[in-house]
N, CA, C and O of each residue as an XYZ file, in Angstrom:
820
protein
N       0.849     -1.192      0.000
C       0.000      0.000      0.000
C       0.885      1.243      0.000
O       1.791      1.356      0.826
N       0.631      2.184     -0.924
C       1.438      3.390     -1.038
C       1.208      4.290      0.170
O       0.105      4.390      0.708
N       2.309      4.946      0.576
C       2.213      5.874      1.704
C       1.520      7.151      1.247
O       1.837      7.701      0.193
N       0.554      7.622      2.068
C      -0.177      8.840      1.726
C       0.752     10.036      1.760
O       1.640     10.123      2.609
N       0.543     10.955      0.833
C       1.363     12.155      0.767
C       1.041     13.077      1.935
O      -0.125     13.327      2.243
N       2.087     13.575      2.578
C       1.931     14.486      3.715
C       2.348     15.880      3.269
O       3.474     16.082      2.816
N       1.451     16.824      3.398
C       1.742     18.218      3.066
C       1.921     19.013      4.356
O       1.193     18.799      5.326
N       2.876     19.917      4.368
C       3.156     20.754      5.541
C       3.025     22.215      5.133
O       3.558     22.634      4.106
N       2.325     22.970      5.933
C       2.157     24.399      5.682
C       2.275     25.155      6.989
O       2.177     24.581      8.073
N       2.486     26.454      6.864
C       2.547     27.320      8.044
C       1.129     27.700      8.442
O       0.355     28.176      7.612
N       0.793     27.496      9.692
C      -0.551     27.820     10.180
C      -0.685     29.313     10.413
O       0.294     30.006     10.690
N      -1.918     29.797     10.295
C      -2.234     31.193     10.560
C      -3.241     31.315     11.680
O      -3.703     30.303     12.207
N      -3.595     32.540     12.058
C      -4.570     32.729     13.144
C      -5.898     32.031     12.896
O      -6.570     31.637     13.849
N      -6.290     31.869     11.643
C      -7.562     31.213     11.353
C      -7.520     29.708     11.616
O      -8.557     29.045     11.600
N      -6.319     29.168     11.860
C      -6.174     27.733     12.107
C      -6.220     27.384     13.589
O      -5.970     26.236     13.958
N      -6.530     28.340     14.431
C      -6.496     28.091     15.874
C      -7.417     26.950     16.279
O      -7.071     26.169     17.165
N      -8.579     26.836     15.652
C      -9.538     25.797     16.042
C      -8.982     24.399     15.769
O      -9.071     23.529     16.635
N      -8.412     24.166     14.586
C      -7.891     22.833     14.286
C      -6.630     22.532     15.100
O      -6.385     21.381     15.460
N      -5.828     23.567     15.392
C      -4.667     23.362     16.250
C      -5.094     23.002     17.666
O      -4.422     22.234     18.354
N      -6.213     23.563     18.088
C      -6.735     23.252     19.411
C      -7.098     21.771     19.507
O      -6.883     21.148     20.547
N      -7.643     21.206     18.436
C      -7.994     19.785     18.422
C      -6.747     18.928     18.559
O      -6.730     17.974     19.338
N      -5.696     19.264     17.800
C      -4.453     18.508     17.882
C      -3.796     18.667     19.256
O      -3.269     17.703     19.811
N      -3.831     19.889     19.802
C      -3.237     20.126     21.115
C      -3.971     19.346     22.193
O      -3.346     18.808     23.107
N      -5.297     19.281     22.092
C      -6.089     18.516     23.063
C      -5.755     17.040     22.972
O      -5.678     16.358     23.994
N      -5.555     16.536     21.761
C      -5.188     15.137     21.583
C      -3.829     14.850     22.213
O      -3.640     13.817     22.856
N      -2.887     15.768     22.024
C      -1.551     15.594     22.596
C      -1.602     15.596     24.124
O      -0.952     14.776     24.773
N      -2.375     16.518     24.692
C      -2.477     16.600     26.147
C      -3.141     15.356     26.720
O      -2.723     14.850     27.761
N      -4.172     14.863     26.046
C      -4.863     13.667     26.527
C      -3.930     12.457     26.498
O      -3.975     11.605     27.384
N      -3.101     12.396     25.488
C      -2.165     11.268     25.364
C      -1.142     11.261     26.490
O      -0.696     10.199     26.923
N      -0.769     12.453     26.968
C       0.215     12.552     28.044
C      -0.443     12.648     29.414
O       0.231     12.926     30.406
N      -1.754     12.419     29.481
C      -2.441     12.397     30.762
C      -2.784     13.750     31.323
O      -3.142     13.851     32.497
N      -2.688     14.805     30.517
C      -3.036     16.144     30.993
C      -4.521     16.406     30.784
O      -5.178     15.763     29.966
N      -5.030     17.371     31.549
C      -6.438     17.717     31.428
C      -6.702     18.386     30.085
O      -5.837     19.069     29.537
N      -7.896     18.181     29.569
C      -8.266     18.820     28.306
C      -8.365     20.327     28.507
O      -9.037     20.780     29.434
N      -7.714     21.099     27.665
C      -7.724     22.555     27.861
C      -9.095     23.155     27.623
O      -9.869     22.668     26.799
N      -9.383     24.215     28.352
C     -10.621     24.957     28.137
C     -10.549     25.621     26.759
O      -9.590     26.339     26.475
N     -11.523     25.397     25.922
C     -11.443     25.766     24.510
C     -11.200     27.258     24.285
O     -10.252     27.629     23.593
N     -12.042     28.112     24.857
C     -11.953     29.545     24.551
C     -10.615     30.163     24.967
O      -9.955     30.774     24.126
N     -10.185     30.031     26.232
C      -8.900     30.635     26.609
C      -7.732     30.028     25.839
O      -6.814     30.744     25.439
N      -7.761     28.713     25.628
C      -6.651     28.073     24.928
C      -6.601     28.534     23.469
O      -5.521     28.718     22.909
N      -7.760     28.716     22.865
C      -7.798     29.203     21.485
C      -7.218     30.617     21.404
O      -6.522     30.959     20.448
N      -7.511     31.423     22.409
C      -6.962     32.789     22.427
C      -5.440     32.761     22.551
O      -4.747     33.539     21.895
N      -4.917     31.855     23.400
C      -3.463     31.764     23.562
C      -2.810     31.272     22.275
O      -1.740     31.746     21.894
N      -3.458     30.320     21.608
C      -2.930     29.842     20.339
C      -2.909     30.954     19.294
O      -1.930     31.119     18.567
N      -4.001     31.713     19.229
C      -4.067     32.808     18.265
C      -2.986     33.844     18.540
O      -2.393     34.384     17.607
N      -2.724     34.128     19.825
C      -1.683     35.089     20.181
C      -0.303     34.555     19.788
O       0.540     35.306     19.298
N      -0.077     33.260     20.003
C       1.209     32.662     19.638
C       1.427     32.710     18.133
O       2.549     32.919     17.672
N       0.363     32.518     17.369
C       0.479     32.523     15.914
C       0.811     33.914     15.378
O       1.289     34.044     14.252
N       0.564     34.941     16.165
C       0.884     36.302     15.731
C       2.288     36.734     16.128
O       2.738     37.807     15.727
N       2.986     35.915     16.909
C       4.329     36.278     17.345
C       5.318     36.175     16.194
O       5.240     35.265     15.369
N       6.248     37.121     16.151
C       7.226     37.140     15.063
C       8.254     36.025     15.184
O       8.823     35.595     14.181
N       8.499     35.548     16.418
C       9.542     34.533     16.618
C       8.982     33.115     16.669
O       9.713     32.175     16.980
N       7.686     32.949     16.366
C       7.050     31.630     16.442
C       6.350     31.311     15.135
O       5.670     32.157     14.554
N       6.525     30.082     14.682
C       5.775     29.552     13.546
C       5.211     28.191     13.945
O       5.892     27.391     14.587
N       3.983     27.941     13.567
C       3.374     26.641     13.801
C       3.158     25.976     12.448
O       2.481     26.517     11.574
N       3.742     24.802     12.293
C       3.605     24.036     11.064
C       2.544     22.969     11.248
O       2.488     22.310     12.286
N       1.716     22.804     10.253
C       0.651     21.797     10.295
C       0.905     20.762      9.210
O       1.144     21.112      8.055
N       0.854     19.491      9.582
C       0.956     18.398      8.616
C      -0.454     17.930      8.285
O      -1.266     17.697      9.180
N      -0.736     17.796      7.003
C      -2.066     17.394      6.557
C      -1.961     16.269      5.538
O      -1.045     16.228      4.718
N      -2.907     15.375      5.613
C      -3.085     14.343      4.588
C      -4.449     14.604      3.965
O      -5.485     14.384      4.592
N      -4.434     15.070      2.734
C      -5.687     15.549      2.155
C      -6.079     16.828      2.868
O      -5.314     17.793      2.898
N      -7.261     16.834      3.437
C      -7.723     17.988      4.213
C      -7.684     17.711      5.710
O      -8.153     18.523      6.508
N      -7.130     16.575      6.087
C      -7.143     16.183      7.502
C      -5.833     16.573      8.188
O      -4.769     16.135      7.750
N      -5.878     17.386      9.255
C      -4.667     17.704     10.011
C      -4.230     16.493     10.829
O      -5.026     15.926     11.579
N      -2.981     16.101     10.687
C      -2.500     14.895     11.370
C      -1.358     15.176     12.334
O      -0.990     14.300     13.116
N      -0.788     16.375     12.299
C       0.317     16.677     13.194
C       0.660     18.146     13.188
O       0.205     18.903     12.330
N       1.462     18.541     14.150
C       1.891     19.937     14.229
C       3.305     20.016     14.777
O       3.795     19.090     15.425
N       3.942     21.134     14.506
C       5.279     21.423     15.029
C       5.318     22.904     15.363
O       4.994     23.747     14.527
N       5.716     23.216     16.586
C       5.849     24.602     17.033
C       7.324     24.978     16.946
O       8.162     24.404     17.641
N       7.629     25.940     16.091
C       9.006     26.335     15.825
C       9.238     27.743     16.365
O       8.479     28.664     16.065
N      10.286     27.902     17.160
C      10.614     29.211     17.746
C      12.053     29.566     17.420
O      12.939     28.713     17.467
N      12.277     30.816     17.095
C      13.633     31.305     16.852
C      14.215     31.832     18.161
O      13.552     32.572     18.888
N      15.443     31.453     18.455
C      16.075     31.924     19.681
C      17.519     31.492     19.744
O      18.042     30.897     18.802
N      18.169     31.798     20.869
C      19.557     31.396     21.048
C      19.639     29.903     21.362
O      18.709     29.320     21.919
N      20.763     29.300     20.996
C      20.961     27.876     21.274
C      20.790     27.606     22.755
O      20.039     26.709     23.139
N      21.471     28.363     23.582
C      21.259     28.409     25.031
C      21.327     29.879     25.428
O      21.971     30.662     24.731
N      20.683     30.284     26.528
C      20.675     31.689     26.904
C      22.079     32.280     27.003
O      22.995     31.662     27.545
N      22.223     33.485     26.468
C      23.462     34.263     26.502
C      24.577     33.675     25.644
O      25.721     34.123     25.729
N      24.257     32.673     24.812
C      25.300     32.071     23.973
C      25.582     32.912     22.737
O      26.687     32.869     22.197
N      24.587     33.683     22.282
C      24.749     34.460     21.070
C      24.679     33.642     19.806
O      24.892     34.171     18.716
N      24.378     32.335     19.928
C      24.290     31.439     18.775
C      22.827     31.198     18.437
O      22.120     30.570     19.226
N      22.349     31.675     17.292
C      20.933     31.481     16.950
C      20.638     30.030     16.583
O      21.482     29.333     16.020
N      19.431     29.593     16.911
C      19.029     28.217     16.631
C      17.522     28.161     16.429
O      16.783     29.034     16.884
N      17.087     27.117     15.739
C      15.659     26.857     15.559
C      15.221     25.880     16.647
O      15.742     24.769     16.738
N      14.270     26.297     17.463
C      13.803     25.477     18.583
C      12.463     24.826     18.231
O      11.480     25.516     17.961
N      12.435     23.515     18.237
C      11.185     22.781     18.058
C      10.596     22.588     19.453
O      10.989     21.680     20.184
N       9.655     23.448     19.809
C       9.081     23.411     21.154
C       8.082     22.270     21.318
O       7.910     21.747     22.420
N       7.436     21.888     20.243
C       6.501     20.760     20.309
C       6.429     20.094     18.943
O       6.325     20.755     17.910
N       6.487     18.768     18.968
C       6.328     17.968     17.764
C       5.326     16.878     18.093
O       5.559     16.041     18.965
N       4.208     16.900     17.383
C       3.150     15.937     17.688
C       2.512     15.434     16.404
O       2.191     16.206     15.499
N       2.336     14.118     16.349
C       1.624     13.468     15.254
C       0.559     12.568     15.865
O       0.831     11.822     16.806
N      -0.645     12.641     15.330
C      -1.739     11.812     15.849
C      -1.354     10.335     15.745
O      -0.763      9.922     14.747
N      -1.685      9.533     16.770
C      -1.284      8.114     16.761
C      -1.684      7.358     15.497
O      -0.967      6.452     15.070
N      -2.818      7.714     14.892
C      -3.261      6.998     13.688
C      -2.364      7.267     12.481
O      -2.438      6.550     11.484
N      -1.524      8.290     12.565
C      -0.714      8.678     11.413
C       0.778      8.596     11.682
O       1.573      9.159     10.929
N       1.159      7.919     12.720
C       2.581      7.777     13.009
C       3.222      6.701     12.135
O       2.551      5.795     11.641
N       4.522      6.823     11.959
C       5.302      5.913     11.110
C       4.850      5.972      9.648
O       4.956      5.001      8.899
N       4.346      7.143      9.279
C       3.938      7.342      7.883
C       4.625      8.561      7.259
O       4.240      9.021      6.184
N       5.637      9.070      7.943
C       6.425     10.148      7.380
C       6.026     11.551      7.784
O       6.650     12.517      7.346
N       4.982     11.690      8.623
C       4.518     13.033      8.988
C       5.559     13.778      9.828
O       5.840     14.949      9.575
N       6.127     13.098     10.826
C       7.115     13.757     11.691
C       8.363     14.140     10.896
O       8.924     15.217     11.096
N       8.792     13.261      9.999
C       9.961     13.573      9.170
C       9.699     14.794      8.283
O      10.567     15.651      8.113
N       8.510     14.854      7.732
C       8.198     15.983      6.856
C       8.123     17.283      7.644
O       8.579     18.323      7.168
N       7.558     17.234      8.835
C       7.511     18.419      9.679
C       8.920     18.898     10.039
O       9.212     20.092      9.975
N       9.783     17.963     10.416
C      11.150     18.330     10.776
C      11.931     18.831      9.565
O      12.772     19.722      9.692
N      11.658     18.265      8.398
C      12.342     18.728      7.194
C      12.003     20.182      6.898
O      12.886     20.975      6.572
N      10.737     20.529      7.012
C      10.325     21.917      6.779
C      10.920     22.832      7.850
O      11.370     23.935      7.540
N      10.925     22.377      9.118
C      11.503     23.180     10.197
C      12.994     23.413      9.960
O      13.485     24.527     10.139
N      13.718     22.358      9.556
C      15.152     22.501      9.301
C      15.408     23.429      8.121
O      16.356     24.213      8.136
N      14.562     23.339      7.103
C      14.705     24.219      5.945
C      14.473     25.669      6.336
O      15.183     26.560      5.871
N      13.477     25.912      7.191
C      13.229     27.274      7.664
C      14.421     27.784      8.461
O      14.815     28.941      8.314
N      15.005     26.926      9.309
C      16.172     27.333     10.071
C      17.357     27.661      9.178
O      18.101     28.610      9.427
N      17.517     26.857      8.133
C      18.596     27.111      7.180
C      18.398     28.433      6.464
O      19.351     29.183      6.255
N      17.157     28.717      6.087
C      16.863     29.978      5.414
C      17.153     31.182      6.301
O      17.545     32.243      5.815
N      16.955     31.007      7.609
C      17.185     32.099      8.556
C      18.636     32.181      9.020
O      18.989     33.055      9.812
N      19.473     31.276      8.530
C      20.888     31.310      8.887
C      21.223     30.654     10.207
O      22.286     30.915     10.769
N      20.337     29.803     10.720
C      20.599     29.126     11.978
C      21.497     27.920     11.741
O      21.422     27.262     10.703
N      22.353     27.643     12.732
C      23.261     26.519     12.591
C      22.780     25.234     13.235
O      23.302     24.159     12.941
N      21.778     25.331     14.121
C      21.336     24.143     14.859
C      19.820     24.116     14.984
O      19.144     25.143     14.918
N      19.310     22.889     15.171
C      17.902     22.674     15.489
C      17.854     21.999     16.851
O      18.490     20.966     17.061
N      17.103     22.578     17.769
C      16.952     22.050     19.123
C      15.523     21.557     19.278
O      14.574     22.268     18.947
N      15.373     20.340     19.780
C      14.031     19.758     19.916
C      13.749     19.426     21.375
O      14.539     18.741     22.025
N      12.630     19.910     21.885
C      12.208     19.629     23.260
C      11.378     18.349     23.278
O      10.403     18.217     22.539
N      11.780     17.406     24.135
C      11.112     16.113     24.212
C      10.852     15.784     25.677
O      11.760     15.922     26.496
N       9.639     15.353     26.038
C       9.385     14.968     27.429
C      10.185     13.727     27.810
O      10.440     12.882     26.952
N      10.588     13.594     29.075
C      11.388     12.432     29.491
C      10.702     11.096     29.201
O      11.369     10.093     28.946
N       9.374     11.088     29.241
C       8.639      9.840     29.032
C       8.498      9.467     27.556
O       8.028      8.374     27.238
N       8.896     10.357     26.658
C       8.725     10.090     25.227
C       9.835      9.223     24.663
O      10.685      9.710     23.919
N       9.836      7.952     25.006
C      10.914      7.053     24.578
C      10.976      6.925     23.063
O      12.052      6.988     22.469
N       9.812      6.745     22.441
C       9.803      6.615     20.981
C      10.333      7.879     20.320
O      11.074      7.806     19.340
N       9.955      9.038     20.853
C      10.425     10.300     20.290
C      11.933     10.443     20.461
O      12.618     10.916     19.554
N      12.451     10.040     21.614
C      13.892     10.111     21.839
C      14.635      9.219     20.847
O      15.645      9.627     20.273
N      14.135      8.005     20.650
C      14.792      7.096     19.712
C      14.711      7.633     18.277
O      15.676      7.555     17.516
N      13.547      8.177     17.928
C      13.355      8.731     16.588
C      14.349      9.859     16.313
O      14.986      9.899     15.261
N      14.470     10.778     17.283
C      15.377     11.914     17.103
C      16.837     11.472     17.123
O      17.658     12.022     16.390
N      17.167     10.491     17.948
C      18.545      9.996     17.992
C      18.948      9.408     16.640
O      20.085      9.579     16.201
N      18.028      8.724     15.990
C      18.334      8.159     14.669
C      18.596      9.254     13.639
O      19.300      9.032     12.655
N      18.027     10.433     13.870
C      18.227     11.554     12.947
C      19.472     12.385     13.298
O      19.783     13.364     12.620
N      20.165     11.990     14.347
C      21.406     12.681     14.700
C      21.309     13.642     15.867
O      22.307     14.276     16.212
N      20.130     13.778     16.495
C      20.004     14.660     17.661
C      20.774     14.053     18.841
O      20.733     12.845     19.070
N      21.469     14.910     19.577
C      22.208     14.477     20.763
C      21.745     15.322     21.956
O      21.231     16.423     21.758
N      21.918     14.828     23.193
C      21.513     15.611     24.373
C      22.276     16.925     24.451
O      23.467     16.981     24.145
N      21.587     17.973     24.860
C      22.203     19.295     25.008
C      22.159     19.746     26.462
O      23.204     19.954     27.078
N      20.973     19.896     27.010
C      20.814     20.288     28.408
C      19.685     19.448     29.008
O      18.867     18.869     28.293
N      19.667     19.401     30.328
C      18.574     18.739     31.036
C      17.844     19.785     31.860
O      18.464     20.497     32.650
N      16.541     19.885     31.686
C      15.747     20.878     32.407
C      14.821     20.178     33.394
O      14.275     19.113     33.106
N      14.656     20.783     34.547
C      13.731     20.287     35.563
C      12.769     21.411     35.929
O      13.104     22.591     35.824
N      11.592     21.035     36.354
C      10.569     22.026     36.661
C       9.983     21.751     38.039
O       9.869     20.598     38.455
N       9.610     22.820     38.748
C       8.987     22.713     40.057
C       8.035     23.888     40.217
O       8.355     24.989     39.770
N       6.876     23.694     40.841
C       5.983     24.831     41.099
C       6.657     25.881     41.979
O       7.372     25.545     42.924
N       6.427     27.144     41.665
C       7.061     28.233     42.408
C       6.748     28.139     43.895
O       7.645     28.259     44.729
N       5.470     27.924     44.231
C       5.076     27.875     45.642
C       5.786     26.741     46.374
O       6.192     26.897     47.525
N       5.935     25.594     45.701
C       6.609     24.448     46.318
C       8.077     24.755     46.580
O       8.607     24.417     47.639
N       8.738     25.400     45.611
C      10.153     25.721     45.782
C      10.353     26.720     46.911
O      11.257     26.556     47.731
N       9.512     27.762     46.962
C       9.625     28.759     48.029
C       9.403     28.099     49.391
O      10.119     28.388     50.349
N       8.407     27.210     49.472
C       8.115     26.537     50.739
C       9.297     25.688     51.193
O       9.649     25.682     52.373
N       9.902     24.976     50.259
C      11.035     24.129     50.617
C      12.247     24.961     51.036
O      12.927     24.628     52.007
N      12.514     26.037     50.307
C      13.681     26.856     50.623
C      13.518     27.578     51.950
O      14.458     27.618     52.744
N      12.355     28.147     52.206
C      12.139     28.832     53.488
C      12.090     27.834     54.625
O      12.511     28.148     55.738
N      11.583     26.631     54.369
C      11.577     25.588     55.392
C      12.980     25.179     55.768
O      13.262     24.943     56.943
N      13.879     25.089     54.781
C      15.274     24.745     55.058
C      15.926     25.803     55.927
O      16.701     25.481     56.828
N      15.613     27.078     55.657
C      16.183     28.141     56.479
C      15.677     28.064     57.910
O      16.422     28.303     58.861
N      14.387     27.723     58.051
C      13.824     27.617     59.396
C      14.500     26.495     60.174
O      14.790     26.644     61.361
N      14.753     25.365     59.499
C      15.437     24.255     60.150
C      16.837     24.678     60.571
O      17.303     24.347     61.661
N      17.509     25.428     59.669
C      18.844     25.903     59.997
C      18.839     26.811     61.216
O      19.729     26.734     62.064
N      17.819     27.682     61.299
C      17.725     28.582     62.451
C      17.485     27.788     63.728
O      18.058     28.106     64.770
N      16.627     26.739     63.657
C      16.363     25.935     64.847
C      17.629     25.220     65.298
O      17.915     25.133     66.492
N      18.388     24.705     64.324
C      19.622     24.022     64.677
C      20.603     24.983     65.316
O      21.263     24.634     66.295
N      20.710     26.186     64.778
C      21.622     27.185     65.338
C      21.209     27.539     66.760
O      22.067     27.685     67.631
N      19.899     27.679     67.011
C      19.421     28.003     68.352
C      19.757     26.910     69.351
O      20.156     27.213     70.475
N      19.607     25.650     68.973
C      19.928     24.530     69.858
C      21.420     24.505     70.162
O      21.828     24.291     71.303
N      22.218     24.724     69.141
C      23.668     24.730     69.354
C      24.076     25.845     70.307
O      24.944     25.646     71.157
N      23.459     27.017     70.175
C      23.782     28.124     71.074
C      23.387     27.791     72.511
O      24.116     28.121     73.446
N      22.236     27.137     72.693
C      21.785     26.763     74.033
C      22.748     25.768     74.667
O      23.100     25.905     75.839
N      23.172     24.776     73.908
C      24.104     23.783     74.435
C      25.440     24.426     74.802
O      26.038     24.093     75.825
N      25.903     25.352     73.954
C      27.169     26.028     74.250
C      27.059     26.852     75.522
O      27.991     26.885     76.327
N      25.902     27.530     75.711
C      25.728     28.338     76.924
C      25.724     27.456     78.169
O      26.302     27.816     79.195
N      25.068     26.295     78.074
C      25.040     25.387     79.221
C      26.430     24.846     79.539
O      26.790     24.686     80.706
N      27.211     24.565     78.488
C      28.575     24.086     78.741
C      29.397     25.157     79.447
O      30.181     24.839     80.340
N      29.230     26.425     79.061
C      29.972     27.507     79.717
C      29.544     27.653     81.177
O      30.376     27.877     82.056
N      28.235     27.523     81.425
C      27.754     27.635     82.813
C      28.317     26.527     83.675
O      28.700     26.763     84.820
N      28.373     25.312     83.133
C      28.946     24.205     83.895
C      30.418     24.447     84.181
O      30.892     24.165     85.282
N      31.145     24.966     83.198
C      32.558     25.263     83.405
C      32.737     26.340     84.460
O      33.652     26.261     85.280
N      31.855     27.366     84.447
C      31.947     28.431     85.438
C      31.682     27.889     86.843
O      32.359     28.274     87.796
N      30.691     26.990     86.971
C      30.396     26.435     88.301
C      31.565     25.602     88.811
O      31.919     25.677     89.988
N      32.163     24.810     87.926
C      33.311     24.002     88.357
C      34.475     24.896     88.767
O      35.198     24.591     89.716
N      34.651     26.008     88.041
C      35.753     26.909     88.372
C      35.531     27.608     89.708
O      36.496     27.970     90.381
N      34.264     27.806     90.105
C      33.960     28.506     91.353
C      34.140     27.621     92.573
O      34.251     28.149     93.679
N      34.176     26.298     92.429
C      34.341     25.383     93.564
C      35.824     25.204     93.842
O      36.582     24.911     92.918
N      36.292     25.380     95.163
C      37.717     25.184     95.474
C      38.164     23.783     95.126
O      37.368     22.845     95.089
N      39.472     23.657     94.867
C      39.981     22.355     94.461
C      39.811     21.307     95.554
O      39.660     20.120     95.264
N      39.839     21.784     96.918
C      39.658     20.806     97.996
C      38.201     20.523     98.259
O      37.849     19.820     99.206
N      37.327     21.095     97.383
C      35.894     20.841     97.519
C      35.275     21.571     98.672
O      34.115     21.314     98.993
N      36.032     22.525     99.354
C      35.477     23.275    100.478
C      35.589     22.535    101.796
O      35.041     23.001    102.795
N      36.302     21.358    101.845
C      36.429     20.597    103.095
C      37.623     21.106    103.887
O      38.650     21.467    103.313
N      37.479     21.135    105.261
C      38.583     21.547    106.129
C      39.504     20.372    106.355
O      39.057     19.225    106.335
N      40.795     20.634    106.573
C      41.733     19.534    106.854
C      41.309     18.795    108.116
O      40.722     19.394    109.018
N      41.598     17.504    108.187
C      41.246     16.670    109.336
C      42.027     17.144    110.566
O      43.226     17.406    110.480
N      41.327     17.256    111.737
C      41.991     17.628    112.990
C      41.906     19.096    113.283
O      42.390     19.510    114.336
N      41.329     19.921    112.435
C      41.253     21.337    112.726
C      39.983     21.614    113.490
O      38.997     20.886    113.375
N      40.018     22.695    114.288
C      38.888     23.102    115.083
C      38.357     24.408    114.539
O      39.135     25.321    114.263
N      37.047     24.521    114.377
C      36.498     25.759    113.842
C      36.928     26.943    114.703
O      36.913     26.847    115.930
N      37.300     28.024    114.101
C      37.675     29.241    114.804
C      39.123     29.274    115.203
O      39.604     30.322    115.633
N      39.861     28.152    115.080
C      41.278     28.121    115.416
C      42.084     27.879    114.165
O      41.657     27.206    113.227
N      43.320     28.482    114.194
C      44.179     28.300    113.038
C      44.721     26.863    113.029
O      45.475     26.493    112.129
């Protein structure tokens, strides 16, 4: 059976609705909640108007089967090296292994070449084993590892660590003060323990 032809085009603001369908499918596949349609459509439309962002849509006939979010930026912050960043690459499960992802990446790489970029950077979730293997076969190598944490959680942990440190410092100061008091008491007691020599009479030398 011949492989269906995959066409890739740059999406515009009028494509927000179909991109929303693909984005919802991607989120559902990764166990995320389905996005609220109206606000998410507005965010997509705003992203499509950005000068540094392009969204590529893969279609078979009139059916959208995948998308790629391409952003222009530095290879790494403050490096001064421009690169094409693939922020998201998604193909519907029914259309995988049919050339859609390759065609999307080919168009993205061509756009990067046209803009004079030397590298293509692709963001992949840690759980995306198939995606990692696919990109490795195309020559992608690890660049950086990113971790994420909620702001409130990080602040709580950091301030909690400081509080523990303060409690430990307070305990250490208390123990040190008690040790000094014990030393002072021992120093105040005569070496003979305050006992009179045997055979002496009170009041007489």
